[in-house]
C-alpha positions in Angstrom: -13.3 -12.6 -11.1 -10.0 -13.2 -13.3 -7.2 -13.9 -11.7 -5.1 -10.7 -10.5 -1.4 -10.1 -11.2 0.2 -7.3 -8.7 3.6 -6.6 -8.4 5.7 -5.6 -5.3 8.2 -3.1 -5.4 10.5 -3.6 -2.3 13.5 -1.2 -2.6 16.0 1.0 -0.5 14.7 5.1 -0.9 16.9 7.8 -1.5 16.4 10.0 1.8 14.6 13.4 0.2 15.8 13.1 -3.0 12.8 12.7 -5.4 14.5 12.9 -8.1 16.5 10.0 -7.5 13.5 8.0 -6.2 11.6 8.0 -9.2 14.4 7.5 -12.1 15.4 4.3 -9.5 12.0 3.4 -9.2 10.9 3.8 -13.2 13.7 1.9 -14.2 12.6 -1.2 -11.7 9.5 -0.7 -13.5 10.6 -1.1 -16.6 12.4 -4.2 -15.5 9.3 -5.7 -14.9 8.3 -8.6 -17.7 5.1 -10.2 -17.0 2.0 -8.1 -17.0 0.9 -6.5 -14.4 -2.4 -5.4 -13.3 -1.1 -3.6 -10.2 2.3 -2.6 -9.1 2.5 -1.0 -5.5 5.1 0.9 -4.3 6.4 2.0 -0.6 4.9 4.8 1.8 6.4 8.1 0.8 8.4 6.6 -2.2 9.8 9.5 -3.3 11.0 10.4 0.1 11.4 8.0 2.8 9.2 9.3 6.2 10.0 12.4 6.5 8.3 14.7 8.7 10.1 17.6 7.2 6.8 17.9 4.6 7.2 21.9 4.2 10.5 21.6 2.1 9.7 18.0 0.8 5.5 18.4 -0.1 4.0 19.1 -3.4 0.9 19.9 -4.8 -1.2 17.4 -6.5 -0.7 17.5 -10.5 2.9 17.9 -10.3 6.4 15.9 -10.4 5.0 12.6 -8.6 1.0 12.7 -10.1 2.5 13.3 -13.4 5.4 10.3 -13.1 2.8 8.3 -11.6 0.3 8.7 -14.6 3.0 8.6 -17.3 4.1 5.1 -15.6 0.6 3.7 -15.3 0.0 4.3 -19.2 3.4 3.2 -20.4 2.9 0.0 -18.1 -0.9 -0.5 -18.8 -1.3 -1.1 -15.0 -2.9 0.9 -12.0 0.6 2.4 -10.1 -0.1 2.7 -6.2 2.1 4.1 -3.4 2.1 7.5 -0.6 3.2 10.7 -1.0 3.3 14.2 0.5 1.1 16.2 -0.2 0.5 19.8 0.1 -3.4 21.4 0.2 -3.6 25.0 1.2 -1.9 25.5 4.5 -1.9 21.3 5.7 0.1 18.4 4.6 -0.8 14.9 3.9 0.5 11.5 3.8 -1.8 10.5 0.6 -1.7 7.4 -1.4 -2.5 8.0 -5.0 -4.3 5.2 -7.1 -3.3 5.9 -10.9 -4.8 4.0 -13.7 -3.9 4.0 -17.0 -6.2 6.3 -18.9 -5.2 8.7 -16.6 -7.8 8.9 -14.2 -6.8 8.8 -10.3 -8.7 8.6 -6.6 -7.0 9.1 -3.5 -6.7 8.3 0.0 -5.0 10.3 2.9 -3.9 8.5 5.5 -6.2 8.2 8.6 -3.9 6.7 11.3 -0.8 8.8 11.7 2.2 7.6 13.4 2.3 10.1 16.5 5.2 8.4 18.1 7.3 10.0 15.4 5.3 13.1 15.3 3.8 12.6 12.1 0.5 13.6 13.7 1.6 16.9 14.4 2.6 17.3 11.0 0.2 16.0 9.0 -3.7 16.0 8.4 -5.7 12.4 9.2 -7.8 11.2 6.2 -11.9 11.3 6.9 -12.0 7.8 5.1 -11.6 5.0 2.8 -11.5 3.9 -0.8 -13.0 0.8 -2.9 -11.4 0.7 -6.0 -11.8 -2.2 -9.0 -9.6 -4.3 -11.3 -10.8 -7.0 -13.7 -13.9 -7.5 -10.6 -11.6 -7.6 -7.7 -12.2 -5.4 -5.0 -9.6 -3.4 -3.3 -9.0 -2.1 -0.6 -5.4 0.7 -0.2 -4.2 1.9 3.4 -1.0 3.3 4.9 1.4 1.6 7.2 0.5 2.4 11.0 -3.2 1.8 9.7 -2.0 -1.8 10.1 -2.7 -1.4 13.3 -6.2 -0.7 13.9 -8.6 -3.7 12.5 -11.8 -2.2 13.3 -10.9 0.5 10.4 -9.5 -2.4 8.1 -12.8 -4.4 8.9 -14.1 -6.3 5.8 -17.5 -5.4 6.4 -19.9 -7.5 4.0 -16.9 -8.6 1.7 -16.5 -5.0 0.5 -13.3 -5.9 -0.5 -11.4 -9.2 -2.0 -7.5 -7.8 -1.7 -6.5 -5.2 1.6 -3.3 -3.4 0.4 -0.8 -2.0 3.1 1.9 0.2 1.4 4.5 1.0 4.6 7.9 2.5 5.5 7.8 0.0 8.9 11.1 0.0 10.8 13.1 -3.5 11.6 12.8 -3.3 15.3 8.7 -3.9 15.0 8.9 -6.4 12.0 7.3 -8.9 14.3 4.1 -6.6 14.6 4.4 -6.4 10.9 4.5 -9.6 9.8 2.0 -11.1 12.8 -0.6 -8.5 11.8 -0.7 -8.7 8.2 -1.6 -12.3 8.7 -4.1 -11.3 11.2 -6.0 -9.0 8.6 -6.3 -11.4 6.2 -7.3 -14.3 8.2 -10.0 -12.0 9.9 -11.1 -10.4 6.7 -11.3 -13.6 4.4 -9.4 -11.9 2.7 -5.7 -11.2 0.5 -3.3 -9.0 1.9 -0.7 -7.2 0.1 2.0 -5.4 2.7 4.5 -3.5 0.3 7.6 -2.5 3.1 11.0 -1.1 2.0 14.3 -1.7 3.1 17.6 -0.3 3.9 18.1 2.9 6.4 16.6 6.0 6.0 18.3 9.7 7.0 17.1 8.9 10.8 20.0 5.9 10.9 16.5 3.6 11.2 17.1 0.2 9.5 14.4 -1.4 7.4 13.9 -5.1 6.8 11.2 -5.1 4.5 9.1 -8.4 4.5 7.3 -7.5 2.0 4.2 -10.2 1.9 1.2 -11.7 -0.1 -0.9 -13.5 2.3 -4.0 -15.6 1.0 -7.3 -15.7 3.0 -6.9 -19.0 5.2 -3.3 -17.3 6.5 -1.2 -19.0 4.2 1.9 -16.9 2.4 1.9 -16.7 -1.1 5.2 -14.8 -1.3 7.3 -13.6 1.3 10.3 -11.6 -0.3 12.5 -11.4 3.2 14.8 -8.5 3.1 15.8 -8.6 -0.9 15.6 -5.8 -3.1 13.5 -7.4 -5.6 10.2 -6.8 -8.0 8.4 -9.3 -7.8 5.4 -10.1 -9.8 2.3 -12.2 -8.2 -0.6 -14.1 -9.0 -3.6 -14.3 -7.3 -6.8 -16.6 -7.6 -10.3 -15.2 -7.3 -11.5 -18.8 -7.7 -9.3 -19.5 -4.5 -10.8 -17.0 -2.7 -14.0 -17.8 -3.2 -14.1 -21.3 -2.7 -12.8 -20.5 0.7 -15.5 -18.0 1.8 -18.3 -20.8 0.3 -16.9 -23.2 2.6 -15.8 -20.9 5.5 -18.4 -17.9 5.8 -17.5 -16.3 9.0 -18.4 -13.0 7.5 -22.1 -13.9 7.6 -21.9 -14.0 11.6 -19.8 -10.7 11.9 -20.4 -7.8 13.5 -22.2 -5.0 12.7 -21.0 -1.8 13.6 -20.3 1.7 12.0 -17.2 4.1 12.2 -17.2 7.5 13.4 -14.4 9.5 11.8 
């Protein structure tokens, strides 16, 4: 495993305005000076967290998809984040994993936030994906998934970096920060959480608190409430050394998840 350069994009979002968000994010991405292997955008980065799926959804291979494909090729980095996608009569909160060569994979948010009615509008995903960059195995998840440790469990070290893209409100920031650290410690993995800032169209404020946590539970980077695009270097040597010194994964319980 070589060192991995990941970029967190913590930003406010224009409410339900795809064009404005893509223009704003493109400007931010072009300001990245260091070479990045992976650029992480927030949940629903083209619209903000909205239940107006019928108004905002787009099919795959349209505006957001084409923008991600173009930016990944130009930045020579994987770009990931979630958008509202329609397939047939169903809507998905879909994370797109776009590689520089134009290949992509998808993860549909498994745990839908019923307190906002997300479960009544969107269709839940049925599994997760593990992707690879420079020898690193990476598992990308979405927001509310953070509260479900069984689904996130790192069985037999199947991943080295766990990602959560989010629109996580400020009122629950303590839970966000606590659970990110818990997922890192229990899974002996790096964890990166990318949240938005600002206030959405429902007058809901977001405090950001995007962060990268190391396998011991230590903060590698914490953005607090700043509007910032930050590139962080993750050490594969540090991760492997700690796993060898503290191989708790060898005592983990065996289980299967019914989806």
